[in-house]
N, C-alpha and C positions, 0 to 999 in steps of 0.2 A: 578029373573033371574041372577042378578049380583053375587050372592053367588056361582054360578056355573062357573064363569069366570076362577077361579083358580083350579077347580077340573079336575082331569085327569079321563077320562072315561075308565073303565076297558075294556081290550081287551078280545076277546073270549079265553076261557081256563084259565082265571084269576079269582080267587075268589074276590068278591068285599070287602072282609074283611079288617080290618085296617092294616094288615101287607102286603097286596098285592101291592097296588100302591105305587110307589116311591114318596118321598116327602110329605108323609102324616103326619100331626101333631097329637098329642095325642087326640085332640078333634074331630078327623075325617076329618078335613079340610086339603086340600092339600096345600103345600107351595113350589111349584116348583121354584118360583122366588128366594127363599132363596138359593136353591141348585144352581141356575144359578149364583148368586153372589159368591157362594163358588168356583165353577169351574173357573169362570173368575178371581176371587181373587187369586186363586192358581197360575194361569198362569201369572198374573201380578206380583206376588211375585217372580216368576222365573226371570221376566224382571228386577225388581228392584234389585234383588241380582246380576244379571249380570252387571247392570250399576255400582253397588258398586265395583265389582271386576275390571271392565274396567277402572274406573276413574283414578286410579294412573298411569296406563300404557299409557293413552291417552295423557298426557302431557310430557311423557318421552320416553320410549322404542318404542312405536308405531310410534312416529313422526320420528324416525331414520330409519324406514324401507322403502325400495324401494317399491313403490306401483304398482300393476298391472293395466293395462289399464281398464278404466271403473269403477275405485274405486270412490264411491260417497263421497261428503263432510260428515264429521263426524256427523253433525246435522241431517242428514237424518235417521240415525239408530233408534233413540229413538221414533219418531212418527210411523215409519214403524213397529217396534217391538210391540209398544203398540197396534196398530190395529190388528196385527197378533195374539197377545196373547189373545185379546178379542175374535177373531174368533176361535182360538184353544179351548178356554174354552167353548164357545157357542156350538161348534161342539160336544164335549164330553157330554155336558149337554143334547143335543138333543138325543144322543144315550142312555144316562142314563134314560131320562124321557119318550121318545116316542117309543123306540124300544122294541120289545117283550123281556121280561126277559128270561134269560136262558144262556146256555153255550156260544153261539155266542156273546151275549151282554157282558158277563163277559170277554171273550177273547179279544174282541175289546177294552174294557176299560182298560184292562191290557196292551195291546199294546200301547194305548194312554199314559198310565202312564210311560211306559218305554221310549217312545220317549220324553216325557216331562223331564224325568230325564237326558237324553242325551243332550237335549236342555239346561238344567241348567248346565251341565258339560262342555259345550263348552267354555264359557268365562273363567273359571278358567284354562282350558287347554291352550287356546290360549294366553289370556292376563295375567293370573296369573302366568303361568310358562314361559311367554315370548317365546312361542314355537309354531310357525305355524305347525310344524310337529305333535305335540300333538293335536293341533286343528283338523288337518286332521284325526287323529286316532279316534276322537269323531264325527266329522261331517259326515264322510262317512257312518258309521253305523246309524247315525241319519237319513240320507236320506232314507236308507233301511227301518227303522222303520216307518218313515212317510208314505212311500208307502204301507207297510203292514197294518198300521192303516187305511189308506184310503180304502184299499181293504176290510178290515173287516167291516168298517163303511158302505161301499157301499152295503153290504148285508142286512143292517139294516135300514139305513136312508139316502136318497139321498142328502138332504140339508146339513146334517152333513159332508158328503164327499166333497161336493162342497165348503164348508167353509174352507177346508184344502188345496184347490188348490193353493191359493196365498202363503200359508206357504211353500208348496212344491217348488213352483217356486222361492220364495225368498231364500230358503235354497239351491237350486241348484246354484243360483247366489252367495250366501255366500260361497259355496264350491269352486266355481271358484276363488273367491277372496282369500280364504284361501290357495288354491293350488298355486295361483300366488304369494302370500306373501312368501310361503315356497320356491318356485322355485327361486324367485329373491333375497332371503336373506339367503339361506343356504350355 
């Protein structure tokens, strides 16, 4: 019975052959957990890259900015983003592994990829360019893409959608902060 713990059961309309289920290894065993590590790892890589871009500005330029009301202490961001990146990766993995394969799944995962790209672009725009305006030009479309990703995921996997709710909320808060930094410092 334990050998079936990692196997994905085929859905109606899917052939049970080796190329059908996602995450299947050459010996016919499924390895969805390796894919989960990959999705989460990619998201955490985005976070680590952002931290590397942010670090030089945190001791210099950023400290000179007037801060909007409700700006949290700097130490809050790393743990929050770590949890969010794990949730973002898990969400995509659920859609990849459990949702019916096809155009909707592909479109949903493409939206997820685009929002992750914008997520990765925000730190270089805001911190790297020392520009809250550039940050706004990235974070507003990011919010739209998160919403579109959630709408696409909602048609495929409820839990995957729910995992993105804190990300959407935090990004709304980050958008407020970004707009506040721009308004107070332009």
